[in-house]
KOLMAR-734288 format. One record per atom (N, C-alpha, C): atom name; x negated, z negated, y. Coordinates in nm, 4 decimals. Layout:
BEGIN
atomo/X/Z/Y
CA/X/Z/Y
...
***
This chain:
BEGIN
atomo/X/Z/Y
N/0.4338/-1.9075/0.6613
CA/0.5068/-1.7833/0.6397
C/0.4149/-1.6824/0.5706
N/0.4659/-1.6207/0.4661
CA/0.3867/-1.5212/0.3944
C/0.3695/-1.3967/0.4804
N/0.2511/-1.3411/0.4786
CA/0.2245/-1.2149/0.5475
C/0.2001/-1.1059/0.4444
N/0.2574/-0.9892/0.4705
CA/0.2363/-0.8731/0.3848
C/0.1598/-0.7692/0.4645
N/0.0502/-0.7216/0.4093
CA/-0.0325/-0.6222/0.4770
C/-0.0403/-0.4979/0.3910
N/0.0056/-0.3863/0.4484
CA/0.0081/-0.2592/0.3760
C/-0.1118/-0.1739/0.4134
N/-0.1459/-0.0838/0.3246
CA/-0.2499/0.0146/0.3517
C/-0.2243/0.1374/0.2650
N/-0.2887/0.2480/0.3014
CA/-0.2835/0.3663/0.2170
C/-0.1999/0.4804/0.2685
N/-0.1305/0.4637/0.3787
CA/-0.0527/0.5743/0.4324
C/-0.1431/0.6813/0.4911
N/-0.0820/0.7910/0.5328
CA/-0.1597/0.8979/0.5927
C/-0.0859/1.0294/0.5903
N/-0.1623/1.1347/0.6173
CA/-0.1100/1.2711/0.6211
C/-0.1561/1.3450/0.4961
N/-0.0617/1.4102/0.4293
CA/-0.0949/1.4825/0.3071
C/-0.0093/1.6083/0.3008
N/-0.0611/1.7108/0.2363
CA/0.0170/1.8330/0.2190
C/0.1189/1.8157/0.1071
N/0.2243/1.8921/0.1150
CA/0.3251/1.8904/0.0084
C/0.2586/1.9164/-0.1262
N/0.3017/1.8384/-0.2265
CA/0.2418/1.8476/-0.3585
C/0.1286/1.7504/-0.3809
N/0.0821/1.6892/-0.2734
CA/-0.0289/1.5952/-0.2828
C/0.0150/1.4564/-0.3249
N/-0.0819/1.3646/-0.3237
CA/-0.0585/1.2276/-0.3683
C/-0.1134/1.1275/-0.2682
N/-0.0512/1.0123/-0.2663
CA/-0.0994/0.8973/-0.1898
C/-0.0703/0.7715/-0.2700
N/-0.1499/0.6689/-0.2461
CA/-0.1261/0.5392/-0.3101
C/-0.1177/0.4340/-0.2024
N/-0.0035/0.3663/-0.1958
CA/0.0162/0.2580/-0.1003
C/-0.0139/0.1252/-0.1684
N/-0.0719/0.0356/-0.0912
CA/-0.1016/-0.0982/-0.1401
C/-0.0436/-0.2005/-0.0441
N/-0.0095/-0.3157/-0.0979
CA/0.0441/-0.4246/-0.0159
C/-0.0033/-0.5564/-0.0747
N/-0.0606/-0.6407/0.0098
CA/-0.1104/-0.7695/-0.0355
C/-0.0405/-0.8813/0.0396
N/0.0012/-0.9832/-0.0337
CA/0.0673/-1.0993/0.0255
C/-0.0328/-1.2135/0.0387
N/-0.0226/-1.2848/0.1501
CA/-0.1100/-1.4009/0.1707
C/-0.0411/-1.5006/0.2616
N/-0.0957/-1.6265/0.2620
CA/-0.0437/-1.7237/0.3562
C/0.0220/-1.8431/0.2921
N/-0.0553/-1.9454/0.2595
CA/0.0014/-2.0703/0.2128
C/0.0383/-2.0695/0.0662
N/0.1195/-2.1682/0.0289
CA/0.1630/-2.1828/-0.1094
C/0.2973/-2.1143/-0.1255
N/0.3042/-2.0190/-0.2182
CA/0.4290/-1.9483/-0.2373
C/0.4309/-1.8855/-0.3750
N/0.5485/-1.8446/-0.4147
CA/0.5609/-1.7607/-0.5339
C/0.6464/-1.6404/-0.4966
N/0.6161/-1.5313/-0.5601
CA/0.6868/-1.4079/-0.5287
C/0.7756/-1.3686/-0.6451
N/0.8978/-1.3409/-0.6134
CA/0.9926/-1.2949/-0.7144
C/0.9802/-1.1422/-0.7222
N/1.0787/-1.0702/-0.6797
CA/1.0681/-0.9243/-0.6815
C/0.9867/-0.8746/-0.5618
N/0.9266/-0.7587/-0.5778
CA/0.8576/-0.6895/-0.4679
C/0.9057/-0.5459/-0.4663
N/0.8974/-0.4863/-0.3484
CA/0.9469/-0.3501/-0.3413
C/0.8918/-0.2731/-0.2240
N/0.9249/-0.1456/-0.2237
CA/0.8900/-0.0561/-0.1138
C/1.0184/0.0061/-0.0603
N/1.0289/0.0051/0.0717
CA/1.1397/0.0700/0.1413
C/1.0800/0.1737/0.2354
N/1.1637/0.2645/0.2820
CA/1.1159/0.3614/0.3805
C/1.2248/0.3894/0.4823
N/1.1788/0.4299/0.5995
CA/1.2710/0.4631/0.7074
C/1.2213/0.5872/0.7783
N/1.3004/0.6926/0.7710
CA/1.2689/0.8165/0.8403
C/1.3344/0.8136/0.9779
N/1.2854/0.8917/1.0731
CA/1.3436/0.8930/1.2070
C/1.4928/0.9230/1.2034
N/1.5703/0.8393/1.2720
CA/1.7136/0.8604/1.2807
C/1.7910/0.8198/1.1579
N/1.7229/0.7603/1.0602
CA/1.7907/0.7207/0.9363
C/1.7755/0.5711/0.9128
N/1.8610/0.5205/0.8251
CA/1.8522/0.3788/0.7895
C/1.7390/0.3548/0.6908
N/1.6910/0.2321/0.6901
CA/1.5894/0.1948/0.5922
C/1.6521/0.1984/0.4533
N/1.5797/0.2551/0.3556
CA/1.6332/0.2681/0.2212
C/1.5324/0.2199/0.1178
N/1.5850/0.1727/0.0062
CA/1.4991/0.1281/-0.1027
C/1.4367/0.2494/-0.1708
N/1.3075/0.2418/-0.1938
CA/1.2356/0.3455/-0.2679
C/1.2153/0.3011/-0.4120
N/1.1586/0.1823/-0.4282
CA/1.1295/0.1309/-0.5626
C/1.1183/-0.0203/-0.5562
N/1.1481/-0.0852/-0.6659
CA/1.1445/-0.2313/-0.6718
C/1.0950/-0.2723/-0.8094
N/1.0229/-0.3831/-0.8140
CA/0.9711/-0.4336/-0.9407
C/0.9936/-0.5835/-0.9461
N/1.0482/-0.6287/-1.0565
CA/1.0785/-0.7713/-1.0715
C/0.9523/-0.8484/-1.1092
N/0.9670/-0.9787/-1.1104
CA/0.8547/-1.0624/-1.1488
C/0.8111/-1.0325/-1.2925
N/0.9077/-0.9941/-1.3757
CA/0.8789/-0.9644/-1.5153
C/0.8347/-0.8215/-1.5399
N/0.8355/-0.7396/-1.4337
CA/0.7863/-0.6029/-1.4479
C/0.8931/-0.4974/-1.4615
N/1.0199/-0.5351/-1.4571
CA/1.1263/-0.4346/-1.4614
C/1.1281/-0.3587/-1.3302
N/1.1492/-0.2279/-1.3402
CA/1.1447/-0.1436/-1.2205
C/1.2751/-0.0678/-1.2009
N/1.3016/-0.0344/-1.0770
CA/1.4091/0.0581/-1.0470
C/1.3675/0.1444/-0.9287
N/1.4156/0.2679/-0.9300
CA/1.3751/0.3682/-0.8309
C/1.4969/0.4364/-0.7713
N/1.4811/0.4798/-0.6484
CA/1.5798/0.5687/-0.5903
C/1.5737/0.7004/-0.6684
N/1.6883/0.7642/-0.6854
CA/1.6922/0.8883/-0.7630
C/1.5988/0.9953/-0.7063
N/1.5800/0.9954/-0.5758
CA/1.5002/1.1002/-0.5123
C/1.3518/1.0924/-0.5469
N/1.3064/0.9782/-0.6001
CA/1.1631/0.9635/-0.6296
C/1.1344/0.9447/-0.7775
N/1.2377/0.9385/-0.8578
CA/1.2174/0.9181/-1.0017
C/1.1326/1.0308/-1.0592
N/1.0356/0.9928/-1.1402
CA/0.9461/1.0905/-1.2011
C/0.8291/1.1295/-1.1135
N/0.8319/1.0913/-0.9861
CA/0.7222/1.1254/-0.8944
C/0.6477/1.0013/-0.8461
N/0.7185/0.8917/-0.8272
CA/0.6595/0.7678/-0.7754
C/0.6528/0.6641/-0.8870
N/0.5548/0.5768/-0.8786
CA/0.5428/0.4676/-0.9744
C/0.5037/0.3401/-0.9016
N/0.5812/0.2347/-0.9226
CA/0.5517/0.1054/-0.8613
C/0.4861/0.0155/-0.9647
N/0.3910/-0.0643/-0.9201
CA/0.3249/-0.1598/-1.0089
C/0.2861/-0.2817/-0.9260
N/0.2529/-0.3902/-0.9954
CA/0.2123/-0.5107/-0.9232
C/0.1092/-0.5867/-1.0047
N/0.0295/-0.6631/-0.9326
CA/-0.0690/-0.7497/-0.9960
C/-0.0841/-0.8709/-0.9068
N/-0.0460/-0.9867/-0.9575
CA/-0.0505/-1.1107/-0.8800
C/0.0327/-1.0934/-0.7530
N/-0.0288/-1.1100/-0.6384
CA/0.0455/-1.1027/-0.5128
C/0.0279/-0.9677/-0.4442
N/0.0032/-0.8643/-0.5235
CA/-0.0111/-0.7310/-0.4673
C/0.0874/-0.6357/-0.5349
N/0.1321/-0.5384/-0.4571
CA/0.2206/-0.4356/-0.5115
C/0.1679/-0.2998/-0.4667
N/0.1847/-0.2015/-0.5541
CA/0.1324/-0.0675/-0.5289
C/0.2433/0.0346/-0.5464
N/0.2283/0.1464/-0.4770
CA/0.3201/0.2582/-0.4949
C/0.2370/0.3852/-0.5061
N/0.2311/0.4403/-0.6262
CA/0.1642/0.5675/-0.6483
C/0.2660/0.6785/-0.6244
N/0.2348/0.7649/-0.5296
CA/0.3275/0.8714/-0.4917
C/0.2642/1.0054/-0.5235
N/0.3243/1.0782/-0.6156
CA/0.2762/1.2101/-0.6556
C/0.3786/1.3168/-0.6201
N/0.3334/1.4401/-0.6207
CA/0.4225/1.5534/-0.5913
C/0.5030/1.5287/-0.4649
N/0.4351/1.4879/-0.3614
CA/0.5028/1.4521/-0.2366
C/0.5707/1.5723/-0.1738
N/0.6832/1.5445/-0.1098
CA/0.7635/1.6465/-0.0434
C/0.7757/1.6120/0.1049
N/0.8010/1.7115/0.1891
CA/0.8191/1.6809/0.3319
C/0.9280/1.5773/0.3568
N/1.0299/1.5746/0.2734
CA/1.1373/1.4771/0.2924
C/1.0961/1.3346/0.2567
N/0.9774/1.3168/0.2025
CA/0.9244/1.1823/0.1795
C/0.8612/1.1242/0.3062
N/0.8511/1.2038/0.4098
CA/0.7932/1.1565/0.5351
C/0.8758/1.0426/0.5930
N/0.8097/0.9309/0.6184
CA/0.8787/0.8112/0.6682
C/0.7754/0.7022/0.6920
N/0.8208/0.5945/0.7534
CA/0.7415/0.4712/0.7560
C/0.7799/0.3919/0.6315
N/0.6801/0.3531/0.5550
CA/0.7026/0.2802/0.4309
C/0.6726/0.1321/0.4527
N/0.7661/0.0476/0.4093
CA/0.7562/-0.0965/0.4283
C/0.7489/-0.1678/0.2940
N/0.6597/-0.2616/0.2864
CA/0.6500/-0.3491/0.1701
C/0.7456/-0.4664/0.1902
N/0.8067/-0.5090/0.0814
CA/0.9013/-0.6207/0.0859
C/0.8739/-0.7148/-0.0294
N/0.8896/-0.8443/-0.0034
CA/0.8729/-0.9428/-0.1100
C/0.9799/-1.0502/-0.0981
N/1.0358/-1.0856/-0.2114
CA/1.1323/-1.1960/-0.2216
C/1.0488/-1.3207/-0.2505
N/1.0357/-1.4066/-0.1499
CA/0.9388/-1.5164/-0.1538
C/1.0089/-1.6499/-0.1692
N/0.9509/-1.7364/-0.2507
CA/0.9927/-1.8757/-0.2568
C/0.8749/-1.9621/-0.2152
N/0.8989/-2.0445/-0.1117
CA/0.7955/-2.1368/-0.0636
C/0.8606/-2.2731/-0.0507
N/0.8245/-2.3631/-0.1405
CA/0.8927/-2.4921/-0.1426
C/1.0382/-2.4734/-0.1792
N/1.1273/-2.5212/-0.0921
CA/1.2710/-2.5069/-0.1156
C/1.3299/-2.3865/-0.0427
N/1.2432/-2.3118/0.0228
CA/1.2894/-2.1996/0.1030
C/1.2683/-2.0685/0.0296
N/1.3691/-1.9842/0.0362
CA/1.3580/-1.8507/-0.0221
C/1.3931/-1.7506/0.0866
N/1.3110/-1.6498/0.1035
CA/1.3342/-1.5523/0.2101
C/1.2692/-1.4194/0.1775
N/1.3088/-1.3184/0.2539
CA/1.2489/-1.1856/0.2441
C/1.1336/-1.1750/0.3429
N/1.0196/-1.1300/0.2950
CA/0.9066/-1.1009/0.3819
C/0.8886/-0.9503/0.3899
N/0.8458/-0.9040/0.5076
CA/0.8271/-0.7608/0.5312
C/0.6880/-0.7344/0.5871
N/0.6326/-0.6209/0.5477
CA/0.5095/-0.5752/0.6088
C/0.5385/-0.5036/0.7386
N/0.4319/-0.4627/0.8062
CA/0.4465/-0.3992/0.9365
C/0.4773/-0.2503/0.9243
N/0.4616/-0.1954/0.8065
CA/0.4928/-0.0543/0.7844
C/0.3686/0.0324/0.7904
N/0.3692/0.1369/0.7101
CA/0.2602/0.2337/0.7121
C/0.3212/0.3746/0.7094
N/0.2691/0.4608/0.7950
CA/0.3258/0.5947/0.8098
C/0.2778/0.6862/0.6978
N/0.3724/0.7567/0.6375
CA/0.3410/0.8620/0.5411
C/0.3997/0.9914/0.5957
N/0.3151/1.0904/0.6132
CA/0.3592/1.2198/0.6647
C/0.3190/1.3278/0.5656
N/0.4182/1.4051/0.5222
CA/0.3939/1.5129/0.4263
C/0.4200/1.6452/0.4964
N/0.3187/1.7275/0.5059
CA/0.3324/1.8567/0.5743
C/0.3649/1.9667/0.4733
N/0.4287/2.0709/0.5254
CA/0.4648/2.1830/0.4362
C/0.3418/2.2668/0.4040
***
């Protein structure tokens, strides 16, 4: 089973920046799309940004122009600029994985991002 390990969360003031990283490991696999989701208290998990194997990206409207997703091999990054208090959430890395004949979604354990006013 592929494991995703995130890093880079923390506490930042509004207007600041953070960079999240996520690395996939564990056996023989290939990764299709990768993405970042977030879940704020009392809310459903939502897509923040996604990047295909070929590099095509899509973003939630709330982060367009402020966040940038990128990937290199089995790692995915999320550069977050001009952060707002409403960006506060637990951020989860996601990967669409193919291992042998099996295809499944892998999730990281989540990393907390807190933006103070």
